[in-house]
PyMOL CGO cylinders between C-alpha atoms (Angstrom):
from pymol import cmd
from pymol.cgo import CYLINDER

trace = [
    CYLINDER, -14.71, 29.27, 32.52, -17.20, 32.05, 32.10, 0.3, 1, 1, 1, 1, 1, 1,
    CYLINDER, -17.20, 32.05, 32.10, -16.95, 35.03, 34.46, 0.3, 1, 1, 1, 1, 1, 1,
    CYLINDER, -16.95, 35.03, 34.46, -20.70, 35.54, 34.36, 0.3, 1, 1, 1, 1, 1, 1,
    CYLINDER, -20.70, 35.54, 34.36, -21.54, 32.01, 35.53, 0.3, 1, 1, 1, 1, 1, 1,
    CYLINDER, -21.54, 32.01, 35.53, -23.31, 32.43, 38.88, 0.3, 1, 1, 1, 1, 1, 1,
    CYLINDER, -23.31, 32.43, 38.88, -22.80, 28.80, 39.94, 0.3, 1, 1, 1, 1, 1, 1,
    CYLINDER, -22.80, 28.80, 39.94, -19.02, 29.08, 40.25, 0.3, 1, 1, 1, 1, 1, 1,
    CYLINDER, -19.02, 29.08, 40.25, -17.76, 30.66, 43.43, 0.3, 1, 1, 1, 1, 1, 1,
    CYLINDER, -17.76, 30.66, 43.43, -14.40, 32.34, 42.97, 0.3, 1, 1, 1, 1, 1, 1,
    CYLINDER, -14.40, 32.34, 42.97, -11.93, 33.72, 45.44, 0.3, 1, 1, 1, 1, 1, 1,
    CYLINDER, -11.93, 33.72, 45.44, -9.26, 36.17, 44.47, 0.3, 1, 1, 1, 1, 1, 1,
    CYLINDER, -9.26, 36.17, 44.47, -6.06, 36.87, 46.31, 0.3, 1, 1, 1, 1, 1, 1,
    CYLINDER, -6.06, 36.87, 46.31, -3.79, 39.66, 45.20, 0.3, 1, 1, 1, 1, 1, 1,
    CYLINDER, -3.79, 39.66, 45.20, -0.10, 40.21, 45.74, 0.3, 1, 1, 1, 1, 1, 1,
    CYLINDER, -0.10, 40.21, 45.74, 1.79, 43.19, 44.38, 0.3, 1, 1, 1, 1, 1, 1,
    CYLINDER, 1.79, 43.19, 44.38, 3.13, 41.31, 41.31, 0.3, 1, 1, 1, 1, 1, 1,
    CYLINDER, 3.13, 41.31, 41.31, 0.78, 38.36, 40.94, 0.3, 1, 1, 1, 1, 1, 1,
    CYLINDER, 0.78, 38.36, 40.94, -2.97, 37.80, 40.93, 0.3, 1, 1, 1, 1, 1, 1,
    CYLINDER, -2.97, 37.80, 40.93, -4.55, 34.34, 41.39, 0.3, 1, 1, 1, 1, 1, 1,
    CYLINDER, -4.55, 34.34, 41.39, -8.12, 33.30, 40.64, 0.3, 1, 1, 1, 1, 1, 1,
    CYLINDER, -8.12, 33.30, 40.64, -9.17, 29.86, 41.82, 0.3, 1, 1, 1, 1, 1, 1,
    CYLINDER, -9.17, 29.86, 41.82, -12.40, 27.92, 41.86, 0.3, 1, 1, 1, 1, 1, 1,
    CYLINDER, -12.40, 27.92, 41.86, -13.95, 27.08, 45.19, 0.3, 1, 1, 1, 1, 1, 1,
    CYLINDER, -13.95, 27.08, 45.19, -12.74, 23.54, 46.04, 0.3, 1, 1, 1, 1, 1, 1,
    CYLINDER, -12.74, 23.54, 46.04, -16.16, 22.59, 47.39, 0.3, 1, 1, 1, 1, 1, 1,
    CYLINDER, -16.16, 22.59, 47.39, -17.53, 22.77, 43.82, 0.3, 1, 1, 1, 1, 1, 1,
    CYLINDER, -17.53, 22.77, 43.82, -15.14, 20.08, 42.57, 0.3, 1, 1, 1, 1, 1, 1,
    CYLINDER, -15.14, 20.08, 42.57, -16.77, 16.77, 41.60, 0.3, 1, 1, 1, 1, 1, 1,
    CYLINDER, -16.77, 16.77, 41.60, -16.21, 14.01, 44.11, 0.3, 1, 1, 1, 1, 1, 1,
    CYLINDER, -16.21, 14.01, 44.11, -14.71, 10.73, 42.90, 0.3, 1, 1, 1, 1, 1, 1,
    CYLINDER, -14.71, 10.73, 42.90, -16.98, 7.72, 42.84, 0.3, 1, 1, 1, 1, 1, 1,
    CYLINDER, -16.98, 7.72, 42.84, -16.40, 5.24, 45.62, 0.3, 1, 1, 1, 1, 1, 1,
    CYLINDER, -16.40, 5.24, 45.62, -18.00, 2.34, 43.77, 0.3, 1, 1, 1, 1, 1, 1,
    CYLINDER, -18.00, 2.34, 43.77, -15.62, -0.20, 42.22, 0.3, 1, 1, 1, 1, 1, 1,
    CYLINDER, -15.62, -0.20, 42.22, -15.25, -0.24, 38.42, 0.3, 1, 1, 1, 1, 1, 1,
    CYLINDER, -15.25, -0.24, 38.42, -17.47, -2.61, 36.50, 0.3, 1, 1, 1, 1, 1, 1,
    CYLINDER, -17.47, -2.61, 36.50, -15.90, -5.31, 34.35, 0.3, 1, 1, 1, 1, 1, 1,
    CYLINDER, -15.90, -5.31, 34.35, -17.11, -7.79, 31.80, 0.3, 1, 1, 1, 1, 1, 1,
    CYLINDER, -17.11, -7.79, 31.80, -18.07, -11.12, 33.45, 0.3, 1, 1, 1, 1, 1, 1,
    CYLINDER, -18.07, -11.12, 33.45, -14.93, -12.74, 32.06, 0.3, 1, 1, 1, 1, 1, 1,
    CYLINDER, -14.93, -12.74, 32.06, -12.84, -10.19, 34.01, 0.3, 1, 1, 1, 1, 1, 1,
    CYLINDER, -12.84, -10.19, 34.01, -14.96, -9.83, 37.15, 0.3, 1, 1, 1, 1, 1, 1,
    CYLINDER, -14.96, -9.83, 37.15, -12.40, -11.29, 39.57, 0.3, 1, 1, 1, 1, 1, 1,
    CYLINDER, -12.40, -11.29, 39.57, -8.69, -10.49, 39.92, 0.3, 1, 1, 1, 1, 1, 1,
    CYLINDER, -8.69, -10.49, 39.92, -7.85, -14.15, 39.23, 0.3, 1, 1, 1, 1, 1, 1,
    CYLINDER, -7.85, -14.15, 39.23, -9.71, -14.09, 35.90, 0.3, 1, 1, 1, 1, 1, 1,
    CYLINDER, -9.71, -14.09, 35.90, -7.97, -10.84, 34.93, 0.3, 1, 1, 1, 1, 1, 1,
    CYLINDER, -7.97, -10.84, 34.93, -4.50, -12.26, 35.73, 0.3, 1, 1, 1, 1, 1, 1,
    CYLINDER, -4.50, -12.26, 35.73, -5.23, -15.51, 33.88, 0.3, 1, 1, 1, 1, 1, 1,
    CYLINDER, -5.23, -15.51, 33.88, -6.46, -13.55, 30.84, 0.3, 1, 1, 1, 1, 1, 1,
    CYLINDER, -6.46, -13.55, 30.84, -3.35, -11.36, 30.91, 0.3, 1, 1, 1, 1, 1, 1,
    CYLINDER, -3.35, -11.36, 30.91, -1.10, -14.43, 31.14, 0.3, 1, 1, 1, 1, 1, 1,
    CYLINDER, -1.10, -14.43, 31.14, -2.85, -16.12, 28.20, 0.3, 1, 1, 1, 1, 1, 1,
    CYLINDER, -2.85, -16.12, 28.20, -2.61, -13.00, 26.04, 0.3, 1, 1, 1, 1, 1, 1,
    CYLINDER, -2.61, -13.00, 26.04, 1.09, -12.54, 26.87, 0.3, 1, 1, 1, 1, 1, 1,
    CYLINDER, 1.09, -12.54, 26.87, 1.87, -16.20, 26.14, 0.3, 1, 1, 1, 1, 1, 1,
    CYLINDER, 1.87, -16.20, 26.14, 0.15, -16.24, 22.76, 0.3, 1, 1, 1, 1, 1, 1,
    CYLINDER, 0.15, -16.24, 22.76, 1.54, -12.82, 21.84, 0.3, 1, 1, 1, 1, 1, 1,
    CYLINDER, 1.54, -12.82, 21.84, 5.04, -14.20, 22.39, 0.3, 1, 1, 1, 1, 1, 1,
    CYLINDER, 5.04, -14.20, 22.39, 4.25, -17.23, 20.25, 0.3, 1, 1, 1, 1, 1, 1,
    CYLINDER, 4.25, -17.23, 20.25, 2.84, -15.11, 17.44, 0.3, 1, 1, 1, 1, 1, 1,
    CYLINDER, 2.84, -15.11, 17.44, 5.40, -12.32, 17.28, 0.3, 1, 1, 1, 1, 1, 1,
    CYLINDER, 5.40, -12.32, 17.28, 8.58, -14.16, 18.16, 0.3, 1, 1, 1, 1, 1, 1,
    CYLINDER, 8.58, -14.16, 18.16, 9.08, -16.25, 15.03, 0.3, 1, 1, 1, 1, 1, 1,
    CYLINDER, 9.08, -16.25, 15.03, 7.58, -13.72, 12.64, 0.3, 1, 1, 1, 1, 1, 1,
    CYLINDER, 7.58, -13.72, 12.64, 9.81, -10.83, 13.66, 0.3, 1, 1, 1, 1, 1, 1,
    CYLINDER, 9.81, -10.83, 13.66, 12.93, -13.03, 13.73, 0.3, 1, 1, 1, 1, 1, 1,
    CYLINDER, 12.93, -13.03, 13.73, 13.40, -12.93, 9.97, 0.3, 1, 1, 1, 1, 1, 1,
    CYLINDER, 13.40, -12.93, 9.97, 17.22, -13.28, 10.03, 0.3, 1, 1, 1, 1, 1, 1,
    CYLINDER, 17.22, -13.28, 10.03, 16.77, -16.59, 11.84, 0.3, 1, 1, 1, 1, 1, 1,
    CYLINDER, 16.77, -16.59, 11.84, 14.63, -17.91, 9.01, 0.3, 1, 1, 1, 1, 1, 1,
    CYLINDER, 14.63, -17.91, 9.01, 16.81, -16.74, 6.12, 0.3, 1, 1, 1, 1, 1, 1,
    CYLINDER, 16.81, -16.74, 6.12, 19.27, -19.67, 6.27, 0.3, 1, 1, 1, 1, 1, 1,
    CYLINDER, 19.27, -19.67, 6.27, 16.35, -22.11, 6.40, 0.3, 1, 1, 1, 1, 1, 1,
    CYLINDER, 16.35, -22.11, 6.40, 14.72, -20.39, 3.44, 0.3, 1, 1, 1, 1, 1, 1,
    CYLINDER, 14.72, -20.39, 3.44, 18.10, -20.54, 1.66, 0.3, 1, 1, 1, 1, 1, 1,
    CYLINDER, 18.10, -20.54, 1.66, 18.31, -24.31, 2.05, 0.3, 1, 1, 1, 1, 1, 1,
    CYLINDER, 18.31, -24.31, 2.05, 14.83, -24.51, 0.50, 0.3, 1, 1, 1, 1, 1, 1,
    CYLINDER, 14.83, -24.51, 0.50, 15.88, -22.25, -2.39, 0.3, 1, 1, 1, 1, 1, 1,
    CYLINDER, 15.88, -22.25, -2.39, 13.15, -19.70, -1.71, 0.3, 1, 1, 1, 1, 1, 1,
    CYLINDER, 13.15, -19.70, -1.71, 13.33, -16.71, -4.06, 0.3, 1, 1, 1, 1, 1, 1,
    CYLINDER, 13.33, -16.71, -4.06, 16.71, -17.75, -5.42, 0.3, 1, 1, 1, 1, 1, 1,
    CYLINDER, 16.71, -17.75, -5.42, 18.51, -18.04, -2.09, 0.3, 1, 1, 1, 1, 1, 1,
    CYLINDER, 18.51, -18.04, -2.09, 21.18, -20.60, -1.35, 0.3, 1, 1, 1, 1, 1, 1,
    CYLINDER, 21.18, -20.60, -1.35, 22.29, -21.96, 2.05, 0.3, 1, 1, 1, 1, 1, 1,
    CYLINDER, 22.29, -21.96, 2.05, 25.29, -19.60, 2.02, 0.3, 1, 1, 1, 1, 1, 1,
    CYLINDER, 25.29, -19.60, 2.02, 23.80, -16.58, 0.26, 0.3, 1, 1, 1, 1, 1, 1,
    CYLINDER, 23.80, -16.58, 0.26, 20.60, -14.65, 0.96, 0.3, 1, 1, 1, 1, 1, 1,
    CYLINDER, 20.60, -14.65, 0.96, 18.92, -13.38, -2.17, 0.3, 1, 1, 1, 1, 1, 1,
    CYLINDER, 18.92, -13.38, -2.17, 18.09, -9.69, -2.58, 0.3, 1, 1, 1, 1, 1, 1,
    CYLINDER, 18.09, -9.69, -2.58, 14.46, -10.75, -2.98, 0.3, 1, 1, 1, 1, 1, 1,
    CYLINDER, 14.46, -10.75, -2.98, 14.35, -12.09, 0.59, 0.3, 1, 1, 1, 1, 1, 1,
    CYLINDER, 14.35, -12.09, 0.59, 15.83, -8.81, 1.79, 0.3, 1, 1, 1, 1, 1, 1,
    CYLINDER, 15.83, -8.81, 1.79, 13.08, -6.97, -0.12, 0.3, 1, 1, 1, 1, 1, 1,
    CYLINDER, 13.08, -6.97, -0.12, 10.39, -9.11, 1.51, 0.3, 1, 1, 1, 1, 1, 1,
    CYLINDER, 10.39, -9.11, 1.51, 11.79, -8.28, 4.94, 0.3, 1, 1, 1, 1, 1, 1,
    CYLINDER, 11.79, -8.28, 4.94, 12.07, -4.57, 4.13, 0.3, 1, 1, 1, 1, 1, 1,
    CYLINDER, 12.07, -4.57, 4.13, 8.47, -4.44, 2.90, 0.3, 1, 1, 1, 1, 1, 1,
    CYLINDER, 8.47, -4.44, 2.90, 7.29, -6.26, 6.03, 0.3, 1, 1, 1, 1, 1, 1,
    CYLINDER, 7.29, -6.26, 6.03, 9.21, -3.93, 8.35, 0.3, 1, 1, 1, 1, 1, 1,
    CYLINDER, 9.21, -3.93, 8.35, 7.83, -0.90, 6.50, 0.3, 1, 1, 1, 1, 1, 1,
    CYLINDER, 7.83, -0.90, 6.50, 4.27, -2.20, 6.73, 0.3, 1, 1, 1, 1, 1, 1,
    CYLINDER, 4.27, -2.20, 6.73, 4.73, -2.80, 10.45, 0.3, 1, 1, 1, 1, 1, 1,
    CYLINDER, 4.73, -2.80, 10.45, 5.67, 0.85, 10.96, 0.3, 1, 1, 1, 1, 1, 1,
    CYLINDER, 5.67, 0.85, 10.96, 2.99, 2.24, 8.64, 0.3, 1, 1, 1, 1, 1, 1,
    CYLINDER, 2.99, 2.24, 8.64, 0.14, 0.13, 10.06, 0.3, 1, 1, 1, 1, 1, 1,
    CYLINDER, 0.14, 0.13, 10.06, 0.80, 1.13, 13.68, 0.3, 1, 1, 1, 1, 1, 1,
    CYLINDER, 0.80, 1.13, 13.68, -1.07, 4.45, 13.59, 0.3, 1, 1, 1, 1, 1, 1,
    CYLINDER, -1.07, 4.45, 13.59, -4.18, 3.21, 11.73, 0.3, 1, 1, 1, 1, 1, 1,
    CYLINDER, -4.18, 3.21, 11.73, -4.27, 0.12, 13.97, 0.3, 1, 1, 1, 1, 1, 1,
    CYLINDER, -4.27, 0.12, 13.97, -4.09, 2.34, 17.06, 0.3, 1, 1, 1, 1, 1, 1,
    CYLINDER, -4.09, 2.34, 17.06, -6.92, 4.52, 15.79, 0.3, 1, 1, 1, 1, 1, 1,
    CYLINDER, -6.92, 4.52, 15.79, -9.01, 1.44, 15.00, 0.3, 1, 1, 1, 1, 1, 1,
    CYLINDER, -9.01, 1.44, 15.00, -8.22, 0.12, 18.48, 0.3, 1, 1, 1, 1, 1, 1,
    CYLINDER, -8.22, 0.12, 18.48, -9.53, 3.34, 20.02, 0.3, 1, 1, 1, 1, 1, 1,
    CYLINDER, -9.53, 3.34, 20.02, -12.66, 3.34, 17.87, 0.3, 1, 1, 1, 1, 1, 1,
    CYLINDER, -12.66, 3.34, 17.87, -13.59, -0.35, 17.73, 0.3, 1, 1, 1, 1, 1, 1,
    CYLINDER, -13.59, -0.35, 17.73, -12.07, -1.64, 20.94, 0.3, 1, 1, 1, 1, 1, 1,
    CYLINDER, -12.07, -1.64, 20.94, -9.57, -4.35, 21.82, 0.3, 1, 1, 1, 1, 1, 1,
    CYLINDER, -9.57, -4.35, 21.82, -11.83, -7.33, 21.19, 0.3, 1, 1, 1, 1, 1, 1,
    CYLINDER, -11.83, -7.33, 21.19, -12.46, -6.49, 17.55, 0.3, 1, 1, 1, 1, 1, 1,
    CYLINDER, -12.46, -6.49, 17.55, -8.82, -5.61, 16.92, 0.3, 1, 1, 1, 1, 1, 1,
    CYLINDER, -8.82, -5.61, 16.92, -7.66, -8.87, 18.52, 0.3, 1, 1, 1, 1, 1, 1,
    CYLINDER, -7.66, -8.87, 18.52, -9.94, -10.93, 16.30, 0.3, 1, 1, 1, 1, 1, 1,
    CYLINDER, -9.94, -10.93, 16.30, -9.02, -8.99, 13.17, 0.3, 1, 1, 1, 1, 1, 1,
    CYLINDER, -9.02, -8.99, 13.17, -5.29, -9.14, 13.93, 0.3, 1, 1, 1, 1, 1, 1,
    CYLINDER, -5.29, -9.14, 13.93, -5.47, -12.85, 14.69, 0.3, 1, 1, 1, 1, 1, 1,
    CYLINDER, -5.47, -12.85, 14.69, -7.32, -13.61, 11.46, 0.3, 1, 1, 1, 1, 1, 1,
    CYLINDER, -7.32, -13.61, 11.46, -4.92, -11.53, 9.35, 0.3, 1, 1, 1, 1, 1, 1,
    CYLINDER, -4.92, -11.53, 9.35, -1.89, -13.11, 11.00, 0.3, 1, 1, 1, 1, 1, 1,
    CYLINDER, -1.89, -13.11, 11.00, -3.31, -16.62, 10.53, 0.3, 1, 1, 1, 1, 1, 1,
    CYLINDER, -3.31, -16.62, 10.53, -4.01, -15.90, 6.86, 0.3, 1, 1, 1, 1, 1, 1,
    CYLINDER, -4.01, -15.90, 6.86, -0.51, -14.48, 6.42, 0.3, 1, 1, 1, 1, 1, 1,
    CYLINDER, -0.51, -14.48, 6.42, 1.22, -17.37, 8.20, 0.3, 1, 1, 1, 1, 1, 1,
    CYLINDER, 1.22, -17.37, 8.20, -0.75, -19.94, 6.20, 0.3, 1, 1, 1, 1, 1, 1,
    CYLINDER, -0.75, -19.94, 6.20, 0.10, -18.14, 2.97, 0.3, 1, 1, 1, 1, 1, 1,
    CYLINDER, 0.10, -18.14, 2.97, 3.77, -17.97, 3.98, 0.3, 1, 1, 1, 1, 1, 1,
    CYLINDER, 3.77, -17.97, 3.98, 3.73, -21.72, 4.60, 0.3, 1, 1, 1, 1, 1, 1,
    CYLINDER, 3.73, -21.72, 4.60, 2.25, -22.38, 1.18, 0.3, 1, 1, 1, 1, 1, 1,
    CYLINDER, 2.25, -22.38, 1.18, 4.61, -19.96, -0.52, 0.3, 1, 1, 1, 1, 1, 1,
    CYLINDER, 4.61, -19.96, -0.52, 7.76, -21.63, 0.80, 0.3, 1, 1, 1, 1, 1, 1,
    CYLINDER, 7.76, -21.63, 0.80, 6.38, -25.13, 0.24, 0.3, 1, 1, 1, 1, 1, 1,
    CYLINDER, 6.38, -25.13, 0.24, 5.69, -24.64, -3.46, 0.3, 1, 1, 1, 1, 1, 1,
    CYLINDER, 5.69, -24.64, -3.46, 8.37, -22.83, -5.49, 0.3, 1, 1, 1, 1, 1, 1,
    CYLINDER, 8.37, -22.83, -5.49, 5.82, -21.48, -7.98, 0.3, 1, 1, 1, 1, 1, 1,
    CYLINDER, 5.82, -21.48, -7.98, 4.21, -19.57, -5.08, 0.3, 1, 1, 1, 1, 1, 1,
    CYLINDER, 4.21, -19.57, -5.08, 7.41, -18.05, -3.68, 0.3, 1, 1, 1, 1, 1, 1,
    CYLINDER, 7.41, -18.05, -3.68, 6.30, -14.63, -4.86, 0.3, 1, 1, 1, 1, 1, 1,
    CYLINDER, 6.30, -14.63, -4.86, 3.44, -14.80, -2.30, 0.3, 1, 1, 1, 1, 1, 1,
    CYLINDER, 3.44, -14.80, -2.30, 6.01, -13.89, 0.35, 0.3, 1, 1, 1, 1, 1, 1,
    CYLINDER, 6.01, -13.89, 0.35, 5.87, -10.31, -0.95, 0.3, 1, 1, 1, 1, 1, 1,
    CYLINDER, 5.87, -10.31, -0.95, 2.33, -9.93, 0.42, 0.3, 1, 1, 1, 1, 1, 1,
    CYLINDER, 2.33, -9.93, 0.42, 2.06, -12.80, 2.93, 0.3, 1, 1, 1, 1, 1, 1,
    CYLINDER, 2.06, -12.80, 2.93, 4.89, -11.67, 5.18, 0.3, 1, 1, 1, 1, 1, 1,
    CYLINDER, 4.89, -11.67, 5.18, 3.70, -8.04, 5.36, 0.3, 1, 1, 1, 1, 1, 1,
    CYLINDER, 3.70, -8.04, 5.36, 0.17, -9.30, 6.03, 0.3, 1, 1, 1, 1, 1, 1,
    CYLINDER, 0.17, -9.30, 6.03, 1.47, -11.43, 8.89, 0.3, 1, 1, 1, 1, 1, 1,
    CYLINDER, 1.47, -11.43, 8.89, 3.50, -8.55, 10.35, 0.3, 1, 1, 1, 1, 1, 1,
    CYLINDER, 3.50, -8.55, 10.35, 0.65, -6.05, 9.90, 0.3, 1, 1, 1, 1, 1, 1,
    CYLINDER, 0.65, -6.05, 9.90, -1.92, -8.42, 11.40, 0.3, 1, 1, 1, 1, 1, 1,
]
cmd.load_cgo(trace, "trace")
């Protein structure tokens, strides 16, 4: 606040040890009484609740299996992925998981910044496409032994997407 601003009315009350300066409350902006505007797909409470339910449902489907890596390790062991056996997880599978977990932590800040800049719609599409590409690549990599090394980039891509 500038002391020389003539549009601001100030009152001062003084006590022996403390001095207060406050703006005149009549100068405060009044809140708008009009309801917020929404996109047509969110214009009613029912549409907003349905959209929220759909997003929550598909988010659970997408993140549940991908982040449950220890559940998949025995299955990958029976398939012999990256040298694993049904009773022994290979160090390579542990490396894939560690890389994916690291990417998940590292990508959080840039993804949040991109979310703030580009908005949720663009981030949802981008994340969905990256996750779909990663999941498809993971499926191919465990189906064909010569492509097992794809897990090193496919799993982190899926987690980061």
